[in-house]
Each structure stands twice: as structure tokens, then as C-alpha cells.
C-alpha distance (Angstrom), angle and dihedral (degrees) to the residues before:
residue distance angle dihedral
T1 . . .
L2 3.79 . .
C3 3.74 97.8 .
G4 3.77 93.2 80.3
N5 3.81 85.4 95.1
A6 3.74 92.1 60.8
L7 3.79 104.1 95.1
Q8 3.77 110.1 62.9
A9 3.76 131.8 128.3
Y10 3.76 130.4 -145.8
A11 3.83 92.7 -138.4
S12 3.81 119.7 59.3
A13 3.79 135.4 167.9
G14 3.80 92.3 -94.7
D15 3.79 101.6 50.2
V16 3.82 95.1 45.9
D17 3.83 90.5 58.9
P18 3.84 107.0 113.0
A19 3.80 91.0 -140.6
Y20 3.80 90.9 55.2
K21 3.80 90.6 48.8
L22 3.80 90.0 50.3
C23 3.80 90.2 50.6
V24 3.81 91.3 52.6
D25 3.81 93.5 45.0
Y26 3.80 91.7 51.7
C27 3.81 91.1 46.7
K28 3.81 92.3 52.0
V29 3.81 89.4 56.5
S30 3.80 101.1 37.9
G31 3.80 102.3 24.6
C32 3.79 88.6 -128.8
I33 3.77 139.7 84.0
G34 3.80 128.6 -142.7
M35 3.79 123.5 -178.8
T36 3.73 138.2 174.7
A37 3.76 132.9 173.9
G38 3.75 105.8 -103.4
S39 3.76 115.6 126.8
K40 3.78 129.2 81.4
K41 3.79 121.5 -76.4
D42 3.81 91.7 25.0
G43 3.77 92.0 -64.5
L44 3.79 123.5 158.9
R45 3.73 133.0 -119.1
T46 3.78 127.9 -170.1
Q47 3.74 123.9 -123.2
Q48 3.75 133.7 -179.3
S49 3.74 110.3 -96.2
K50 3.74 140.4 177.2
R51 3.76 117.0 -89.2
T52 3.81 106.1 -94.0
D53 3.78 134.0 166.5
G54 3.79 111.6 -83.1
N55 3.80 93.6 17.8
C56 3.80 98.7 74.2
S57 3.78 130.0 67.2
P58 3.81 117.7 -119.7
V59 3.81 88.4 -156.5
C60 3.80 101.4 56.8
A61 3.78 122.0 99.1
N62 3.78 96.2 -98.1
A63 3.79 93.3 53.7
T64 3.79 116.2 109.7
A65 3.81 98.2 -145.2
V66 3.81 133.7 12.6
P67 3.84 115.1 -144.5
I68 3.79 112.1 -113.2
D69 3.82 93.7 -122.8
L70 3.81 90.8 58.1
R71 3.80 91.3 46.4
L72 3.80 92.9 50.4
T73 3.81 92.1 48.8
Y74 3.83 93.5 46.5
W75 3.80 100.7 -118.4
T76 3.80 111.5 176.2
C77 3.80 128.5 -159.5
L78 3.82 90.3 -101.2
D79 3.83 91.7 49.1
D80 3.79 91.4 50.9
C81 3.80 93.0 46.2
N82 3.80 89.8 51.4
Y83 3.81 89.5 50.0
M84 3.80 95.8 48.6
C85 3.82 95.1 44.5
M86 3.80 90.6 46.3
H87 3.80 92.2 55.1
K88 3.80 94.6 43.0
F89 3.79 90.5 52.8
T90 3.81 91.7 44.4
E91 3.81 91.1 52.8
H92 3.79 89.5 51.2
L93 3.82 92.9 48.7
K94 3.81 91.5 50.4
A95 3.79 92.3 47.0
H96 3.82 89.9 56.1
G97 3.80 94.9 43.8
N98 3.81 94.8 -108.6
P99 3.83 123.5 142.2
V100 3.80 119.6 -96.4
M101 3.80 114.1 -105.3
K102 3.78 133.2 -148.5
Y103 3.78 122.3 -114.2
H104 3.80 121.8 -153.9
G105 3.80 90.4 -11.6
K106 3.80 95.7 -51.9
W107 3.78 138.7 92.7
P108 3.81 117.4 -114.9
F109 3.82 104.7 -91.2
L110 3.77 128.2 -176.4
R111 3.79 110.1 -105.9
I112 3.81 112.9 -129.8
L113 3.82 122.4 -176.9
G114 3.78 88.3 -16.2
F115 3.82 92.7 -55.9
Q116 3.80 115.0 132.1
E117 3.83 95.7 -159.2
I118 3.77 105.3 16.2
A119 3.83 95.4 169.7
S120 3.81 92.6 57.1
S121 3.81 89.8 46.2
I122 3.81 92.2 52.2
F123 3.80 92.7 46.6
S124 3.82 89.5 48.5
V125 3.80 88.4 57.4
A126 3.82 88.6 49.2
N127 3.81 89.9 56.2
L128 3.80 90.6 47.3
A129 3.81 91.0 52.3
A130 3.82 91.0 47.4
H131 3.81 90.4 56.0
L132 3.79 93.0 50.5
H133 3.79 93.3 46.4
G134 3.80 91.5 44.7
L135 3.79 91.1 54.2
I136 3.81 91.1 48.9
R137 3.81 89.2 53.5
L138 3.80 91.2 48.6
R139 3.82 92.9 50.1
R140 3.80 91.5 49.0
A141 3.80 92.7 47.6
T142 3.81 94.0 50.6
R143 3.80 98.1 40.0
G144 3.79 94.0 87.2
L145 3.80 97.2 44.1
K146 3.81 113.8 114.6
H147 3.79 94.3 -135.1
G148 3.79 96.3 29.9
Y149 3.77 119.1 -145.1
P150 3.82 112.8 -65.5
Y151 3.80 93.0 -158.1
L152 3.80 95.5 52.4
H153 3.82 93.2 102.0
L154 3.79 91.6 52.2
V155 3.80 91.0 49.3
Q156 3.80 89.9 48.7
F157 3.79 90.0 51.4
Q158 3.79 90.7 51.6
T159 3.81 89.8 48.7
I160 3.81 89.9 55.9
V161 3.80 89.7 48.9
N162 3.82 91.3 48.9
V163 3.81 93.3 47.7
N164 3.79 89.8 51.7
A165 3.81 90.4 49.6
W166 3.80 93.7 50.3
V167 3.82 90.8 48.2
W168 3.79 89.6 57.1
S169 3.79 91.3 42.6
M170 3.80 88.2 56.4
V171 3.81 91.8 47.3
F172 3.81 93.9 45.5
H173 3.80 92.9 51.3
A174 3.79 89.0 47.4
R175 3.82 92.3 53.3
D176 3.78 124.3 5.6
L177 3.80 102.7 -147.7
P178 3.83 128.6 149.2
M179 3.80 91.7 -105.6
T180 3.82 96.3 45.7
E181 3.80 90.2 45.6
A182 3.81 92.7 53.2
L183 3.81 92.7 46.0
D184 3.81 91.5 49.0
Y185 3.80 95.7 49.0
L186 3.79 97.0 41.5
S187 3.82 93.1 44.8
A188 3.81 87.3 56.0
N189 3.81 88.9 51.8
V190 3.81 89.9 54.3
V191 3.82 88.8 53.8
L192 3.79 91.2 54.5
F193 3.80 94.9 46.4
S194 3.81 90.9 48.0
G195 3.79 88.2 50.1
I196 3.81 90.0 55.8
L197 3.81 88.8 52.6
L198 3.81 91.7 50.2
I199 3.81 96.3 50.4
A200 3.81 91.5 43.6
A201 3.81 91.3 52.6
R202 3.81 92.2 47.7
V203 3.80 96.2 46.3
L204 3.81 92.8 46.5
S205 3.84 92.6 41.9
C206 3.80 92.7 -124.1
Q207 3.78 101.6 166.6
Q208 3.82 102.1 161.7
P209 3.82 124.7 84.8
S210 3.82 90.0 -129.5
E211 3.79 89.0 58.8
W212 3.80 91.8 47.9
A213 3.80 90.6 51.3
L214 3.80 92.0 55.4
M215 3.80 91.2 47.7
A216 3.80 91.5 47.3
L217 3.81 94.2 59.2
P218 3.84 97.8 75.2
A219 3.83 91.0 41.5
L220 3.81 90.7 50.0
A221 3.80 91.2 47.5
G222 3.80 91.0 51.5
L223 3.81 91.6 47.6
C224 3.82 92.0 50.1
L225 3.81 91.8 49.8
H226 3.80 90.8 50.3
M227 3.81 92.8 48.0
H228 3.79 91.5 48.1
Y229 3.79 90.6 52.0
M230 3.82 93.6 47.1
L231 3.81 95.5 45.5
A232 3.80 104.1 31.6
V233 3.82 105.0 27.2
K234 3.80 111.0 25.9
F235 3.78 134.5 -25.2
D236 3.77 90.2 -131.5
Y237 3.83 111.9 -171.7
G238 3.79 93.8 -175.7
W239 3.80 94.3 51.7
N240 3.80 91.6 45.2
M241 3.81 91.0 52.6
K242 3.81 91.4 49.6
L243 3.80 91.1 49.8
C244 3.81 91.4 49.6
L245 3.80 91.7 50.3
I246 3.82 93.1 47.2
L247 3.81 95.4 47.7
G248 3.80 92.0 43.6
A249 3.80 92.4 49.9
V250 3.82 92.5 46.8
Q251 3.80 91.5 52.6
A252 3.80 94.0 46.1
L253 3.81 93.8 48.9
A254 3.80 92.5 44.4
W255 3.82 94.0 51.9
V256 3.81 94.0 45.1
I257 3.82 96.2 44.4
W258 3.81 93.2 44.3
S259 3.82 94.1 47.9
Q260 3.82 91.3 49.6
W261 3.83 92.2 44.4
V262 3.82 94.3 54.0
Q263 3.82 92.5 37.6
H264 3.79 90.5 -121.5
I265 3.80 115.9 -162.6
A266 3.82 88.9 -123.2
R267 3.80 97.2 42.1
W268 3.80 94.1 120.3
K269 3.78 90.6 45.8
F270 3.81 88.9 54.4
L271 3.79 89.2 52.2
A272 3.81 93.1 46.7
F273 3.80 91.1 48.7
F274 3.78 96.0 53.6
V275 3.80 94.4 40.7
G276 3.80 89.8 50.6
I277 3.79 97.1 45.3
H278 3.80 92.8 47.6
A279 3.80 92.2 46.1
G280 3.78 86.8 61.6
L281 3.80 89.2 61.9
L282 3.81 86.4 77.4
L283 3.79 85.4 79.1
E284 3.80 88.5 63.4
V285 3.79 90.6 51.7
L286 3.83 93.0 51.1
D287 3.82 94.3 55.7
F288 3.82 98.6 178.3
P289 3.84 126.7 175.0
P290 3.82 114.9 -89.2
F291 3.79 116.9 -89.2
L292 3.80 113.7 -138.4
E293 3.83 81.8 14.1
L294 3.81 87.2 -86.4
F295 3.81 113.7 72.1
D296 3.79 119.3 60.7
A297 3.81 127.5 161.8
H298 3.79 92.9 -88.6
S299 3.82 93.8 53.3
L300 3.81 89.8 49.2
W301 3.82 88.6 51.8
H302 3.80 88.4 57.1
A303 3.82 89.4 47.2
Y304 3.82 89.7 50.8
T305 3.81 97.5 55.6
P306 3.87 107.6 61.0
P307 3.85 94.3 79.9
F308 3.79 88.3 52.7
V309 3.80 89.9 52.5
Y310 3.81 88.4 59.6
M311 3.79 89.2 46.7
W312 3.81 89.6 51.6
Y313 3.81 92.4 57.8
S314 3.80 91.2 44.0
L315 3.82 86.9 59.5
F316 3.80 89.8 59.5
I317 3.80 90.8 46.8
S318 3.82 87.8 54.2
D319 3.80 89.9 46.2
A320 3.80 91.8 51.9
M321 3.80 91.4 50.1
W322 3.81 90.8 46.7
M323 3.82 92.5 50.7
S324 3.82 91.8 46.1
Y325 3.81 91.1 51.4
H326 3.80 93.2 51.1
K327 3.79 93.2 46.9
Q328 3.78 90.0 55.0
L329 3.81 93.2 53.9
């Protein structure tokens, strides 16, 4: 569910506009922006202007004081110039009835407390909390079972991996930097590879840690190769998206086919879960500009998934009950 980030581009229609580039270049030198409508087709041109509130960056060198939220979230003069020029151009486009454009691969969001995409960050935390609460429910539900739940440790491991991924999702949406981007994308990859390990162990009835360790070796090798390629060869967004889709589809098909094959008590719940979670991917396809400058399709995708996180853990509760019932026969 985290790989929806994985297809972005550094160059977008907005940031390749010469007028936008001129605005940013002037801001980097002066610390301020000044724009008037003046070119053909309602374009924009920059002009030197007096320093006025809202037109000058508090982060650039000639600013007297940098707000603490911008310092804590590592906004540079260039970042702030990009932000201010982006919003000035967006206001102009809207005023003339033109469509909103992306800049540097992202829609123009309203910055709040230094966060670039605060809605996606908040919804990432909601998913993190759902994982922790779901695991607590699973542990409580299996505590009284005579034979326990042999896959509990694997589920706990995947919870840790998911929590880590949602932490970096929150951080990445707060500040899109090369390091936070890499940690967000690669943490999502770890989630998918751990998911392959979990379904393989369940389908093959590998209940012992020694068996899990042997199964983990090829998954770990594949993960390391992918990370090496992404970090040392090319940070390839297209390849990463394809890998996410393939691994996600393999897991979904494996869980659904296996649960139907063994006539699992929760087989229809497995089907409903994967149909529902994949239906939400339509939000990623829509990719519309943010309304209220806060909520775009991607943030709504993150808002959509927490209930399915609870459903995911309820599947393991059902599986534990199903295994306990059959062991007592």
C-alpha cells in the first residue's frame, strides 16, 4: 500500500516553465519574488519589487529570523523560493481559469508547520497506529488458545516492518528530500518482501523459525539486489513501481487461491480484503490536484487504508481460531 508514491518525476510542466525558473533565480538572489501578468497567453514574468510581506522568503540569507518550523524541517532558501514561486504561479493560473500544474513531480500543497503534505503525513500516522492496535488485538485473541498461533512471530515481524515504513512515509510527505525519499520507497519494498515470506510460510505450513530462516534467504537476497540497484545504479521509479505491482499481485493471488483451496473459514474475508484494498488504487490512477490545497488523490489513498489494516489483523485472528479448531479435532 506504500508503493503508490513510486512513480514521480523530478521535471513537471510547472517547473520547466522559463518564467517559473526566472522567478526562482531572482528569489535566490534577492530573497523575494515579484510577478505581474505581462507575457502572451497569460504568462508571467518576474520583476524586481519592494520587499513586502508574503513576497519574501524568511529562509534566505537576507532574512532576519527563520521560523522554527522551517528550521526543524530543513527548508533552504532554494526550497522556499520554489514554494513561493509555485504558489504565485498557481494563483495566477487559477485566476485565469487555467489548470493547476505540478512542480518537481508534486502538486502545489499548502505548507503547514513546515510540512509539505501534512494530510498524507497525518494519514500515514493513522496507518501506523492501526498496525500497532491490530497487533495488540491479535496477541490478545491468541493468548488463550491452547496451541497458540505459530505464525504470530512472523506477523509481529511484519508489523515492525510496516511501522517503520509508515514512519518514513510520514517523514517523506513532511519533507521530500533525497534521503527521506529513498527511505520511504525502500521501506515499502521491505514490507512487500516480508509479505512474500509470510504468505510462503503460511501456504507451505512452515511453523518453525528454522524453516522461516531458510525461506527468508532468497527473499533477502532479492531485496538486497533491488536496493543495490536503486541506490548504487539508478533510482528507477518505473522499475520500482513494476516491482511493487508484481509483488502485491503475487501476494493477493496467493492468499486468495490458498484460502479457497483449503476452504479456510475466512476465505471470503480474504477475497473481500484484497478486492477492497486494490479498488482503492483507483485513487492513485485519478491523481487530481489537491482540494483545499491539502487533499490530493494520494492523501485520500492513505486515508482509505487504515480500516483495511484492522481487517488484515482480523484475518490472522480468524486463521488462529481456524488452526486451533482443527488441532482439537
